[in-house]
VOPAGU-2260 file (C-alpha; in pm, 1 decimal, decimal comma):
REM VOPAGU-2260
SITE   aa  ch    i         X         Y         Z
SITE  MET   A    0   -2741,4    -614,5    1176,3
SITE  LEU   A    1   -2565,9    -591,3     841,6
SITE  PRO   A    2   -2205,6    -469,8     799,7
SITE  SER   A    3   -2175,7     -87,8     807,0
SITE  GLU   A    4   -2511,7     -44,3     985,9
SITE  LEU   A    5   -2515,9     178,8    1293,2
SITE  LEU   A    6   -2515,6     -24,8    1615,0
SITE  GLY   A    7   -2537,7     268,1    1854,3
SITE  HIS   A    8   -2315,1     523,8    2024,0
SITE  ILE   A    9   -2051,6     512,0    2296,6
SITE  THR   A   10   -2223,8     567,6    2629,3
SITE  ALA   A   11   -2086,7     787,7    2904,8
SITE  GLU   A   12   -2004,2     478,5    3110,9
SITE  ALA   A   13   -1818,3     315,8    2820,5
SITE  ALA   A   14   -1634,1     642,2    2756,3
SITE  SER   A   15   -1511,2     652,2    3115,9
SITE  LEU   A   16   -1379,8     296,6    3088,1
SITE  THR   A   17   -1219,3     322,1    2742,5
SITE  SER   A   18   -1134,0     691,4    2694,9
SITE  LEU   A   19   -1333,1     684,0    2371,5
SITE  PRO   A   20   -1546,4     996,1    2321,6
SITE  ALA   A   21   -1902,3     967,4    2447,4
SITE  GLY   A   22   -2148,8     971,9    2159,1
SITE  LEU   A   23   -1901,2     821,0    1909,6
SITE  PRO   A   24   -2100,1     613,2    1656,7
SITE  VAL   A   25   -2033,4     238,0    1644,9
SITE  PHE   A   26   -2088,8      47,3    1319,2
SITE  ALA   A   27   -2129,0    -324,7    1251,4
SITE  THR   A   28   -1854,1    -530,6    1091,0
SITE  ALA   A   29   -1801,5    -908,9    1063,7
SITE  ASN   A   30   -1582,6   -1204,3    1168,7
SITE  ASP   A   31   -1204,3   -1190,0    1151,2
SITE  LYS   A   32   -1150,5   -1354,7     811,1
SITE  ALA   A   33   -1439,3   -1165,3     650,0
SITE  VAL   A   34   -1314,1    -827,8     769,7
SITE  GLU   A   35    -961,2    -922,2     659,7
SITE  ALA   A   36   -1088,5   -1008,8     311,3
SITE  LEU   A   37   -1266,4    -674,9     284,8
SITE  GLY   A   38    -956,6    -485,4     399,6
SITE  ALA   A   39    -750,1    -673,1     142,2
SITE  GLY   A   40    -983,3    -553,6    -132,4
SITE  LEU   A   41   -1119,7    -900,4    -213,7
SITE  ILE   A   42   -1432,8    -811,5    -406,0
SITE  LYS   A   43   -1391,5    -958,7    -757,3
SITE  ALA   A   44   -1504,6   -1313,0    -833,1
SITE  ASP   A   45   -1183,1   -1390,0   -1022,6
SITE  GLU   A   46    -948,0   -1297,0    -737,6
SITE  LEU   A   47    -806,1   -1525,4    -470,5
SITE  LEU   A   48    -682,4   -1420,5    -126,0
SITE  VAL   A   49    -418,0   -1609,8      71,1
SITE  SER   A   50    -404,6   -1516,7     438,2
SITE  LEU   A   51     -64,7   -1585,9     595,0
SITE  GLY   A   52    -154,7   -1615,3     959,2
SITE  THR   A   53    -102,5   -1864,2    1239,7
SITE  TYR   A   54    -389,9   -2037,6    1062,4
SITE  THR   A   55    -310,9   -2003,6     693,0
SITE  THR   A   56    -600,5   -2024,5     449,9
SITE  SER   A   57    -731,6   -1898,5     115,3
SITE  MET   A   58   -1056,1   -1720,5      28,3
SITE  MET   A   59   -1279,2   -1611,1    -256,9
SITE  THR   A   60   -1602,8   -1414,5    -255,4
SITE  GLY   A   61   -1942,2   -1439,0    -423,5
SITE  GLU   A   62   -2319,0   -1409,2    -394,2
SITE  LYS   A   63   -2421,3   -1773,5    -340,7
SITE  ASN   A   64   -2444,3   -1954,2      -8,2
SITE  TYR   A   65   -2310,2   -2307,8     -50,6
SITE  GLY   A   66   -2390,7   -2404,4     307,3
SITE  THR   A   67   -2271,5   -2309,5     652,9
SITE  GLY   A   68   -2077,1   -2628,8     725,6
SITE  LEU   A   69   -1750,3   -2749,6     579,1
SITE  THR   A   70   -1815,0   -2881,0     229,3
SITE  ASP   A   71   -1570,2   -3090,1      33,6
SITE  ALA   A   72   -1342,4   -2791,9     -17,2
SITE  PHE   A   73   -1459,2   -2477,3     160,3
SITE  TRP   A   74   -1689,8   -2305,0     406,4
SITE  SER   A   75   -1949,2   -2045,7     308,3
SITE  ASN   A   76   -1943,0   -1758,4     558,4
SITE  MET   A   77   -2113,5   -1422,3     560,1
SITE  ALA   A   78   -1886,1   -1167,4     395,0
SITE  ASP   A   79   -1815,6    -826,0     544,6
SITE  GLN   A   80   -2049,8    -674,0     286,4
SITE  PRO   A   81   -2429,2    -700,5     295,0
SITE  HIS   A   82   -2579,2    -994,8     104,5
SITE  ARG   A   83   -2245,0   -1142,6      -2,4
SITE  TYR   A   84   -2054,9   -1455,2     101,6
SITE  LEU   A   85   -1694,5   -1544,2     172,1
SITE  TYR   A   86   -1564,3   -1886,6      71,2
SITE  GLU   A   87   -1279,6   -2018,6     285,4
SITE  SER   A   88   -1071,7   -2319,6     186,2
SITE  GLY   A   89    -903,9   -2570,0     412,0
SITE  GLY   A   90    -583,9   -2444,4     567,5
SITE  ILE   A   91    -268,7   -2504,4     767,2
SITE  ARG   A   92    -280,3   -2501,1    1145,4
SITE  ARG   A   93      35,2   -2334,4    1281,2
SITE  GLY   A   94     110,9   -2205,9     931,9
SITE  MET   A   95     321,1   -1895,4     989,2
SITE  TRP   A   96     398,1   -2021,0    1339,8
SITE  THR   A   97     638,0   -2261,2    1166,9
SITE  ILE   A   98     838,0   -1967,7    1028,5
SITE  SER   A   99     866,1   -1818,5    1378,4
SITE  TRP   A  100     951,3   -2158,1    1527,4
SITE  PHE   A  101    1245,3   -2204,2    1291,5
SITE  LYS   A  102    1372,2   -1849,3    1341,4
SITE  ASN   A  103    1356,0   -1886,0    1719,7
SITE  LEU   A  104    1567,5   -2202,2    1714,8
SITE  PHE   A  105    1874,7   -1982,2    1671,8
SITE  GLY   A  106    1812,1   -1805,7    2001,5
SITE  PRO   A  107    1764,1   -1442,2    2102,9
SITE  GLU   A  108    2138,5   -1375,2    2133,1
SITE  LEU   A  109    2200,9   -1414,0    1759,3
SITE  ASP   A  110    1893,9   -1206,6    1678,8
SITE  GLU   A  111    2016,7    -927,7    1908,4
SITE  LEU   A  112    2363,9    -941,6    1750,9
SITE  LEU   A  113    2217,0    -910,9    1403,1
SITE  LYS   A  114    1993,6    -623,1    1512,9
SITE  SER   A  115    2302,8    -440,7    1640,1
SITE  GLN   A  116    2438,0    -479,9    1285,2
SITE  GLY   A  117    2125,9    -327,7    1134,7
SITE  THR   A  118    1951,7    -649,4    1032,0
SITE  SER   A  119    1761,4    -939,3    1197,2
SITE  MET   A  120    1750,6   -1316,4    1207,0
SITE  LEU   A  121    1443,1   -1319,0     984,0
SITE  ALA   A  122    1610,1   -1090,0     729,9
SITE  ARG   A  123    1925,2   -1305,9     731,2
SITE  LEU   A  124    1721,8   -1622,6     673,1
SITE  ASN   A  125    1542,8   -1457,5     381,2
SITE  GLU   A  126    1878,1   -1356,2     230,5
SITE  GLU   A  127    2016,2   -1708,2     263,5
SITE  ALA   A  128    1698,9   -1866,3     123,0
SITE  ALA   A  129    1692,9   -1625,0    -173,2
SITE  VAL   A  130    2010,7   -1778,1    -320,3
SITE  VAL   A  131    1871,3   -2132,4    -289,8
SITE  PRO   A  132    1713,7   -2254,7    -615,9
SITE  ALA   A  133    1343,6   -2328,6    -647,5
SITE  GLY   A  134    1281,7   -2669,7    -497,4
SITE  SER   A  135    1545,3   -2619,9    -225,9
SITE  ASP   A  136    1782,1   -2871,6    -389,2
SITE  GLY   A  137    1538,7   -3153,8    -317,7
SITE  LEU   A  138    1459,2   -3066,5      44,8
SITE  VAL   A  139    1086,0   -3088,3     120,9
SITE  ALA   A  140     891,3   -2962,4     423,9
SITE  LEU   A  141     559,0   -3118,4     524,1
SITE  MET   A  142     351,3   -2865,7     715,2
SITE  ASP   A  143     150,4   -3066,8     968,3
SITE  TRP   A  144     338,3   -2929,8    1270,7
SITE  LEU   A  145     -11,3   -2924,4    1422,1
SITE  PRO   A  146    -200,8   -3197,2    1235,3
SITE  PRO   A  147    -547,8   -3164,4    1080,6
SITE  LEU   A  148    -830,2   -3265,5    1311,0
SITE  ASP   A  149    -935,4   -3548,7    1079,5
SITE  LYS   A  150    -578,1   -3687,0    1053,7
SITE  LYS   A  151    -433,9   -3649,3    1400,6
SITE  TYR   A  152    -157,8   -3901,7    1333,8
SITE  ARG   A  153      19,3   -3669,7    1089,7
SITE  ARG   A  154     330,4   -3473,3    1183,2
SITE  GLY   A  155     547,9   -3209,6    1021,9
SITE  GLY   A  156     857,7   -3327,1     844,5
SITE  LEU   A  157    1175,6   -3231,2     660,1
SITE  ILE   A  158    1267,9   -3487,9     395,8
SITE  GLY   A  159    1562,1   -3519,2     160,3
SITE  PHE   A  160    1864,0   -3385,2     348,5
SITE  ASP   A  161    2211,6   -3412,0     200,3
SITE  ASN   A  162    2541,5   -3227,4     240,3
SITE  ARG   A  163    2429,6   -2932,0      23,6
SITE  HIS   A  164    2162,6   -2821,5     267,6
SITE  GLY   A  165    2197,3   -2541,4     521,3
SITE  ARG   A  166    1955,8   -2325,9     711,9
SITE  GLY   A  167    1870,2   -2124,5     399,0
SITE  HIS   A  168    1751,1   -2446,9     235,3
SITE  ILE   A  169    1538,0   -2534,4     536,9
SITE  PHE   A  170    1387,1   -2186,1     549,3
SITE  ARG   A  171    1304,4   -2188,3     179,1
SITE  ALA   A  172    1165,6   -2542,8     203,1
SITE  ILE   A  173     928,1   -2429,3     479,4
SITE  MET   A  174     803,8   -2139,1     266,3
SITE  GLU   A  175     765,7   -2371,0     -32,0
SITE  GLY   A  176     582,2   -2623,3     186,0
SITE  LEU   A  177     339,3   -2354,9     298,1
SITE  ALA   A  178     284,7   -2239,7     -61,7
SITE  LEU   A  179     243,2   -2591,6    -205,3
SITE  THR   A  180       6,4   -2703,1      71,2
SITE  MET   A  181    -207,4   -2391,2      32,5
SITE  PHE   A  182    -204,6   -2436,1    -345,7
SITE  ASN   A  183    -361,3   -2779,7    -299,8
SITE  TYR   A  184    -630,4   -2643,1     -67,3
SITE  SER   A  185    -698,7   -2346,6    -297,1
SITE  THR   A  186    -716,9   -2565,4    -607,1
SITE  HIS   A  187    -977,3   -2788,0    -442,6
SITE  MET   A  188   -1192,0   -2483,1    -365,7
SITE  ILE   A  189   -1139,5   -2325,2    -708,4
SITE  GLU   A  190   -1240,9   -2644,2    -885,3
SITE  GLN   A  191   -1562,8   -2675,5    -684,7
SITE  LEU   A  192   -1647,7   -2310,1    -746,1
SITE  LYS   A  193   -1569,4   -2360,9   -1117,7
SITE  ARG   A  194   -1355,8   -2048,7   -1130,7
SITE  GLN   A  195   -1016,9   -1957,5   -1264,1
SITE  PRO   A  196    -854,9   -1675,1   -1062,3
SITE  SER   A  197    -660,7   -1419,8   -1262,8
SITE  ALA   A  198    -488,7   -1255,5    -964,8
SITE  MET   A  199    -404,6   -1323,9    -602,0
SITE  ILE   A  200    -380,6   -1100,6    -295,0
SITE  VAL   A  201    -160,7   -1201,5       0,0
SITE  THR   A  202    -211,9   -1065,4     351,4
SITE  GLY   A  203     -36,9   -1113,2     683,5
SITE  GLY   A  204     317,2   -1066,5     806,0
SITE  GLY   A  205     459,2   -1326,1     567,5
SITE  SER   A  206     373,4   -1099,7     274,9
SITE  ASN   A  207     651,5    -864,7     389,0
SITE  SER   A  208     898,8   -1116,5     244,2
SITE  ASP   A  209     965,9   -1050,2    -124,7
SITE  LEU   A  210    1098,4   -1404,3    -153,6
SITE  PHE   A  211     784,3   -1560,2      -8,1
SITE  MET   A  212     568,0   -1344,8    -236,2
SITE  GLN   A  213     765,6   -1462,1    -540,4
SITE  ILE   A  214     739,1   -1826,6    -432,9
SITE  LEU   A  215     360,0   -1788,7    -403,5
SITE  ALA   A  216     338,2   -1620,4    -745,1
SITE  ASP   A  217     543,1   -1902,3    -899,3
SITE  VAL   A  218     352,7   -2186,2    -728,5
SITE  TYR   A  219       9,3   -2042,5    -814,2
SITE  ASN   A  220     125,8   -1910,1   -1154,0
SITE  ILE   A  221     -75,6   -1589,5   -1128,2
SITE  PRO   A  222      16,0   -1223,7   -1057,1
SITE  THR   A  223      34,3   -1187,4    -680,1
SITE  ARG   A  224      -0,1    -856,2    -500,9
SITE  ARG   A  225      86,4    -721,0    -160,1
SITE  ASN   A  226    -102,2    -420,6     -29,1
SITE  VAL   A  227      42,5    -122,4     154,9
SITE  ILE   A  228    -160,6    -227,5     461,3
SITE  ASN   A  229    -115,6    -603,7     477,0
SITE  GLY   A  230    -268,4    -644,3     823,5
SITE  ALA   A  231    -600,6    -605,2     649,3
SITE  ALA   A  232    -857,1    -664,7     926,1
SITE  SER   A  233    -823,6    -316,2    1073,0
SITE  LEU   A  234    -863,0    -161,0     729,3
SITE  GLY   A  235   -1171,0    -373,0     663,7
SITE  ALA   A  236   -1330,2    -239,2     981,8
SITE  ALA   A  237   -1242,7     114,9     872,4
SITE  ILE   A  238   -1411,1      54,8     534,6
SITE  ASN   A  239   -1732,1     -42,5     715,4
SITE  VAL   A  240   -1712,7     279,1     916,6
SITE  ALA   A  241   -1651,3     483,2     601,5
SITE  ILE   A  242   -1961,7     334,2     439,5
SITE  GLY   A  243   -2172,3     372,6     752,5
SITE  ALA   A  244   -2065,1     732,2     802,6
SITE  ASN   A  245   -2139,1     814,6     435,1
SITE  VAL   A  246   -1778,1     900,0     357,3
SITE  TYR   A  247   -1813,2     678,3      48,3
SITE  PRO   A  248   -2137,3     581,0    -128,5
SITE  ASP   A  249   -2059,0     209,0    -177,7
SITE  TYR   A  250   -1803,8     -64,4    -115,2
SITE  ASP   A  251   -1648,5     -49,6    -461,4
SITE  THR   A  252   -1570,4     319,7    -418,2
SITE  ALA   A  253   -1443,7     272,8     -63,6
SITE  ILE   A  254   -1212,3     -12,5    -161,0
SITE  GLU   A  255   -1078,5     177,8    -460,9
SITE  SER   A  256   -1006,4     477,7    -238,2
SITE  MET   A  257    -873,1     301,7      72,3
SITE  VAL   A  258    -695,0     -17,8     -41,2
SITE  ARG   A  259    -357,9      55,6    -202,9
SITE  THR   A  260    -130,1    -191,4    -380,7
SITE  ASP   A  261     231,4    -195,6    -266,6
SITE  ARG   A  262     377,1    -433,7    -525,8
SITE  THR   A  263     266,1    -703,8    -769,4
SITE  PHE   A  264     488,2   -1008,7    -824,9
SITE  GLN   A  265     477,8   -1174,5   -1168,0
SITE  PRO   A  266     535,5   -1551,7   -1200,3
SITE  ASP   A  267     879,8   -1659,1   -1317,5
SITE  PRO   A  268     813,0   -1902,0   -1608,9
SITE  THR   A  269    1112,2   -2124,7   -1527,3
SITE  ASN   A  270    1014,5   -2159,6   -1162,9
SITE  VAL   A  271     649,4   -2212,5   -1256,4
SITE  VAL   A  272     739,7   -2524,6   -1456,5
SITE  HIS   A  273     962,7   -2649,5   -1175,4
SITE  TYR   A  274     694,8   -2603,1    -908,4
SITE  GLN   A  275     430,2   -2768,9   -1125,4
SITE  GLN   A  276     648,5   -3079,6   -1131,2
SITE  ILE   A  277     715,1   -3058,7    -757,6
SITE  ALA   A  278     345,1   -3007,7    -671,0
SITE  VAL   A  279     248,6   -3351,0    -805,0
SITE  ARG   A  280     520,2   -3527,1    -604,1
SITE  TYR   A  281     450,7   -3313,6    -297,7
SITE  GLN   A  282      86,9   -3418,3    -274,5
SITE  GLN   A  283     184,5   -3782,4    -324,0
SITE  LEU   A  284     416,4   -3763,4     -21,2
SITE  TYR   A  285     118,9   -3736,6     213,8
SITE  THR   A  286     -33,0   -4053,2      70,2
SITE  ASP   A  287     298,6   -4235,7      87,4
SITE  LEU   A  288     380,5   -4128,4     443,1
SITE  ASP   A  289      38,4   -4166,3     605,9
SITE  PRO   A  290     102,4   -4536,6     687,8
SITE  VAL   A  291     434,5   -4440,3     849,1
SITE  PHE   A  292     273,5   -4169,1    1062,5
SITE  LYS   A  293     -13,5   -4400,5    1160,3
SITE  THR   A  294     234,9   -4661,8    1278,7
SITE  ALA   A  295     441,7   -4403,2    1468,3
SITE  ASN   A  296     137,3   -4239,8    1630,1
SITE  PRO   A  297    -131,0   -4508,4    1662,6
SITE  GLU   A  298    -295,2   -4336,8    1961,7
SITE  ASN   A  299    -386,7   -4042,2    1737,8
SITE  GLU   A  300    -513,7   -4237,8    1438,7
SITE  ALA   A  301    -832,3   -4080,0    1301,5
């Protein structure tokens, strides 16, 4: 079955178990990343999507199948639109988990105290990180808190501490580490696809942070937008229903009508130059530290 095709109707038995109305039509959709991409409005060949989830990855879309297995830089999956494909880059295991991990280190008591003051631990960390300059005063976060399957010896790391650094520096360094790591994965995919994206969409809870959105815009050096509905998978499923139920005649019309932009973040030229310099050194760190991690974790060498 293709996305938006009618699968059937809710039976009386299913209605009794779910409280859904008997006879309700059920339409086909697709896998989680594909339906997220559709709900984000990823339909143009020159747009890139970064999904800020527990597994953080980037995606583009097109009409060619480059193979079902992992290529050098990306997978080709079926998109959540008939006869189209979704290209998914490599990604970060425990990506946004790392943000939650750091926040939770301060304990629930502080979070509850801040909530009683009308804020939260996450909001406070964002405020503190926002006054830290790009590059976190030399503090660097490596994001292999859960290492890649082909390099099981790797670990996460925080490198470059000195007396200037506080928790705002660490929080910003983690966001920068996520952005720089994803930039490397995205660039590998973009180069193999021979494309140059002109805009980027960001989905997931991390996109609620204006600071994180600006860091991504600066690292990627392209306009970066957040949608009103940034948990895009549910909206993608709704788009399939709207097409299947003939509410809209085609996907372009449905996306234009249902996907709304909340805000677009423009790259800051000064930060762009700074992050371009950092990106080269950041990638080199993995090469430099791999022998250290292999020695420290020989049982996991792969």
